[in-house]
C-alpha positions as CSV (number, residue, x, y, z in Angstrom):
1,M,-229.3,-24.8,-134.4
2,N,-230.0,-22.0,-131.9
3,I,-233.6,-23.1,-131.6
4,T,-232.3,-26.6,-130.9
5,I,-230.1,-25.3,-128.1
6,T,-233.0,-23.5,-126.5
7,E,-235.2,-26.6,-126.6
8,N,-232.4,-28.9,-125.4
9,L,-231.5,-26.7,-122.5
10,K,-235.1,-26.8,-121.2
11,A,-235.5,-30.5,-121.9
12,L,-232.2,-31.5,-120.3
13,R,-232.9,-29.5,-117.2
14,K,-236.4,-31.0,-116.8
15,N,-235.1,-34.5,-117.4
16,A,-232.3,-34.0,-114.8
17,N,-234.8,-32.6,-112.4
18,K,-232.7,-29.4,-112.0
19,T,-233.6,-25.8,-111.7
20,Q,-232.3,-22.8,-113.6
21,E,-230.7,-21.7,-110.3
22,N,-228.8,-25.0,-110.1
23,L,-227.2,-24.5,-113.5
24,A,-226.5,-20.8,-112.8
25,E,-224.7,-21.7,-109.6
26,F,-222.6,-24.4,-111.3
27,L,-221.6,-22.0,-114.0
28,T,-221.2,-19.1,-111.6
29,I,-223.5,-16.8,-113.6
30,S,-226.8,-15.1,-113.0
31,I,-230.0,-17.1,-113.1
32,N,-231.3,-14.4,-115.4
33,A,-228.8,-15.4,-118.1
34,V,-230.0,-19.0,-117.9
35,S,-233.6,-17.9,-118.1
36,K,-232.8,-15.9,-121.3
37,W,-231.1,-18.9,-122.9
38,E,-234.2,-21.0,-122.3
39,R,-236.4,-18.3,-123.8
40,G,-234.2,-18.0,-126.8
41,E,-233.4,-14.3,-126.2
42,C,-229.7,-15.0,-126.2
43,Y,-227.4,-18.0,-126.3
44,P,-224.5,-19.4,-124.1
45,D,-221.0,-18.3,-124.9
46,I,-219.1,-21.0,-126.8
47,E,-216.7,-21.5,-123.9
48,L,-219.6,-22.4,-121.6
49,L,-220.9,-25.2,-123.8
50,P,-218.5,-27.9,-122.4
51,K,-219.4,-27.0,-118.9
52,I,-223.1,-27.0,-119.6
53,A,-222.8,-30.4,-121.3
54,A,-220.8,-31.7,-118.3
55,F,-223.5,-30.5,-115.9
56,Y,-226.1,-32.6,-117.8
57,N,-223.7,-35.4,-118.5
58,V,-224.1,-35.2,-122.3
59,T,-221.8,-34.3,-125.1
60,V,-221.6,-30.9,-126.7
61,D,-223.0,-32.4,-129.9
62,D,-226.0,-33.6,-127.9
63,L,-226.4,-30.1,-126.4
64,L,-226.3,-28.5,-129.8
65,G,-228.6,-31.1,-131.3
66,V,-226.0,-32.2,-133.8
67,G,-226.8,-35.8,-133.2
68,E,-230.5,-35.2,-133.8
69,M,-229.8,-33.4,-137.0
70,R,-227.5,-36.2,-138.3
71,K,-230.2,-38.7,-137.3
72,R,-232.8,-36.8,-139.3
73,E,-230.5,-36.6,-142.3
74,R,-229.9,-40.4,-142.2
75,V,-233.6,-41.2,-141.8
76,A,-234.3,-38.9,-144.8
77,E,-231.7,-40.8,-146.9
78,I,-233.2,-44.2,-145.9
79,L,-236.8,-43.1,-146.7
80,V,-235.7,-41.9,-150.2
81,K,-233.9,-45.2,-150.9
82,Y,-236.9,-47.2,-149.6
83,E,-239.3,-45.3,-152.0
84,E,-236.9,-45.9,-154.9
85,L,-237.0,-49.6,-154.2
86,K,-240.8,-49.6,-153.9
87,V,-241.1,-48.1,-157.4
88,A,-238.9,-50.8,-158.8
89,C,-241.6,-53.3,-157.9
90,T,-239.5,-56.5,-158.2
91,L,-239.0,-59.3,-155.8
92,E,-235.3,-58.4,-155.4
93,A,-236.1,-54.8,-154.7
94,D,-238.7,-55.8,-152.2
95,I,-236.3,-58.0,-150.4
96,E,-233.8,-55.2,-150.2
97,K,-236.3,-52.5,-149.1
98,N,-237.7,-54.8,-146.4
99,A,-234.2,-55.3,-145.1
100,I,-233.6,-51.6,-145.1
101,A,-236.8,-51.0,-143.2
102,K,-236.0,-53.5,-140.6
103,G,-232.5,-52.2,-140.1
104,A,-233.8,-48.6,-139.9
105,Y,-236.3,-49.6,-137.2
106,Q,-233.5,-51.3,-135.2
107,S,-231.5,-48.1,-135.4
108,F,-234.3,-45.5,-134.9
109,P,-237.1,-47.3,-133.1
110,N,-238.7,-44.1,-131.9
111,D,-239.0,-42.3,-135.2
112,W,-242.6,-42.3,-136.5
113,S,-241.6,-42.1,-140.2
114,V,-239.3,-45.2,-139.7
115,I,-242.1,-47.0,-137.8
116,D,-244.5,-46.4,-140.6
117,M,-241.9,-47.5,-143.2
118,Y,-241.3,-50.8,-141.3
119,R,-245.1,-51.3,-141.1
120,N,-245.4,-50.8,-144.8
121,S,-242.6,-53.3,-145.5
122,M,-244.6,-56.0,-143.7
123,V,-247.7,-55.8,-145.9
124,C,-246.7,-54.2,-149.3
125,G,-244.9,-55.7,-152.2
126,H,-244.2,-59.4,-152.9
127,I,-245.5,-60.7,-149.6
128,D,-246.5,-64.3,-149.4
129,Q,-249.1,-65.5,-146.8
130,E,-246.4,-67.3,-144.7
131,T,-244.4,-64.1,-144.4
132,L,-247.5,-62.1,-143.6
133,D,-248.5,-64.6,-140.9
134,G,-245.0,-64.4,-139.4
135,N,-245.2,-60.6,-139.3
136,K,-248.6,-60.4,-137.7
137,S,-247.6,-60.1,-134.1
138,K,-245.0,-57.3,-134.7
139,L,-247.3,-55.6,-137.3
140,R,-250.1,-55.5,-134.8
141,E,-247.8,-54.1,-132.1
142,L,-246.5,-51.3,-134.4
143,C,-250.0,-50.4,-135.7
144,Q,-251.4,-50.2,-132.2
145,L,-248.5,-48.0,-131.1
146,I,-249.2,-45.7,-134.0
147,L,-252.9,-45.5,-133.2
148,D,-252.4,-45.0,-129.5
149,E,-249.5,-42.5,-129.5
150,C,-248.8,-41.0,-133.0
151,N,-250.4,-37.7,-134.0
152,V,-249.7,-38.0,-137.8
153,E,-253.1,-38.8,-139.4
154,E,-251.5,-40.3,-142.5
155,Y,-249.6,-42.9,-140.3
156,K,-252.8,-43.6,-138.4
157,R,-254.7,-44.3,-141.6
158,N,-251.9,-46.5,-142.8
159,A,-252.0,-48.4,-139.5
160,V,-255.8,-49.0,-139.9
161,M,-255.2,-50.4,-143.4
162,S,-252.6,-52.8,-142.2
163,L,-254.7,-54.0,-139.4
164,L,-257.5,-54.7,-141.8
165,Y,-255.2,-57.1,-143.6
166,I,-254.8,-59.2,-140.5
167,C,-257.9,-58.5,-138.4
168,E,-259.7,-61.6,-137.1
169,D,-263.4,-60.9,-137.7
170,D,-265.9,-58.4,-139.0
171,E,-266.4,-56.9,-135.5
172,E,-262.7,-56.0,-135.3
173,A,-262.9,-54.6,-138.9
174,E,-265.9,-52.4,-137.9
175,T,-264.0,-51.1,-134.9
176,L,-261.0,-50.2,-137.1
177,L,-263.1,-48.6,-139.8
178,A,-264.8,-46.4,-137.2
179,Q,-261.4,-44.8,-136.5
180,V,-261.0,-43.6,-140.1
181,H,-261.6,-39.9,-140.5
182,D,-260.2,-37.7,-143.2
183,P,-262.1,-34.5,-143.9
184,S,-260.3,-34.1,-147.2
185,E,-261.6,-37.4,-148.5
186,F,-264.9,-37.6,-146.7
187,I,-266.7,-39.7,-149.3
188,Y,-264.0,-41.9,-150.8
189,W,-261.5,-42.9,-148.2
190,P,-263.5,-44.7,-145.5
191,T,-265.8,-46.3,-148.1
192,Q,-262.9,-47.6,-150.1
193,L,-261.2,-49.1,-147.0
194,R,-264.4,-51.0,-146.4
195,V,-264.6,-52.1,-150.0
196,D,-261.0,-53.4,-149.8
197,Y,-261.8,-55.4,-146.6
198,Y,-264.9,-56.9,-148.2
199,I,-263.0,-58.1,-151.3
200,R,-260.3,-59.7,-149.1
201,C,-263.0,-61.5,-147.1
202,G,-264.7,-62.7,-150.3
203,Y,-267.8,-60.5,-149.7
204,F,-268.0,-59.6,-153.4
205,D,-271.7,-58.6,-153.5
206,K,-271.2,-56.2,-150.6
207,A,-268.1,-54.8,-152.2
208,R,-269.9,-54.2,-155.5
209,K,-272.9,-52.6,-153.9
210,L,-270.7,-50.2,-151.8
211,Q,-268.6,-49.3,-154.9
212,Q,-271.8,-48.3,-156.7
213,E,-273.0,-46.3,-153.8
214,N,-269.6,-44.6,-153.6
215,L,-269.7,-43.7,-157.3
216,V,-273.2,-42.2,-156.9
217,N,-272.1,-40.1,-153.9
218,Y,-269.1,-38.9,-155.9
219,F,-271.4,-37.9,-158.8
220,Y,-273.6,-35.8,-156.5
221,A,-270.6,-34.0,-155.1
222,M,-269.3,-33.4,-158.6
223,E,-272.7,-32.3,-159.8
224,S,-272.8,-29.6,-157.1
225,V,-269.4,-28.2,-158.3
226,M,-270.6,-28.3,-161.9
227,Q,-273.7,-26.3,-160.9
228,D,-271.6,-23.8,-159.0
229,L,-269.5,-23.1,-162.1
230,C,-272.7,-22.0,-163.9
231,D,-274.0,-19.8,-161.1
232,S,-273.3,-16.3,-160.1
233,Y,-272.3,-15.1,-156.6
234,M,-272.1,-11.6,-155.1
235,G,-272.3,-9.9,-158.4
236,M,-269.9,-12.3,-160.2
237,P,-271.0,-12.5,-163.8
238,Y,-272.4,-15.7,-165.2
239,M,-270.4,-17.9,-167.5
240,D,-271.5,-17.4,-171.1
241,E,-274.6,-19.3,-172.3
242,E,-272.6,-21.7,-174.5
243,F,-270.5,-22.8,-171.6
244,R,-273.5,-23.2,-169.3
245,A,-275.4,-25.3,-171.9
246,D,-272.4,-27.5,-172.5
247,M,-271.9,-28.0,-168.8
248,N,-275.5,-28.9,-168.2
249,R,-275.5,-31.4,-171.1
250,K,-272.4,-33.1,-169.7
251,R,-274.0,-33.2,-166.2
252,M,-277.1,-34.9,-167.5
253,E,-275.1,-37.4,-169.5
254,I,-272.9,-38.3,-166.5
255,K,-276.0,-38.5,-164.3
256,K,-277.8,-40.9,-166.7
257,M,-274.6,-43.1,-166.9
258,I,-274.0,-43.3,-163.2
259,V,-277.3,-42.8,-161.4
260,G,-279.4,-44.3,-164.2
261,K,-281.9,-41.5,-164.6
262,D,-282.2,-38.0,-165.9
């Protein structure tokens, strides 16, 4: 909570276009004391909290960040309930989770986790085409907001996926796919998004070809790791001969199955 006070004191002062000296004069204390509060070196005496809150025209709870903490707790509860309903995977559960997501967005429209949940509710589950069409305008608005302003990569990828469901043409799809970047999934993720888009558009030959290319790329990445297991680095002893022979046999079998050659 102390960290919250420090952050809130700085934010409230800047939002009110006040100086540390203004607050110090109002409280009849030294400017050095206010400066220490904002640096987190010490904190206001409890009897000063109502006066500070009055100076910034907020409540003591707002000053302490209690409202923000309660909001986070409530959002966390909603997210847990939403995930439970997703797992249920029934029409009734989907109707309930979608209502929860919409209500949460109305209550917490600036929370990125809630925005992402509301986005998810518009495209996942038992969604018929009429409902999806009715959601398109709001879905596009939320996804564009995430792409423009959110710094959470997971939410940005989710936004791209949702926009691919409703994009108008291949040109827009290519623009969206170009935004996908995930170093932890450098082979699979962007390619699979493109495969999903091709399947939805009925480009089945393109989808199959890309799936095959993806599988081959995966094999070569896996083959490199299998080879590393059999090698020695910086004096590290080799694995025993039986292990190396077995690993090499498996590597060749997989290569023949996937790549089609020894």
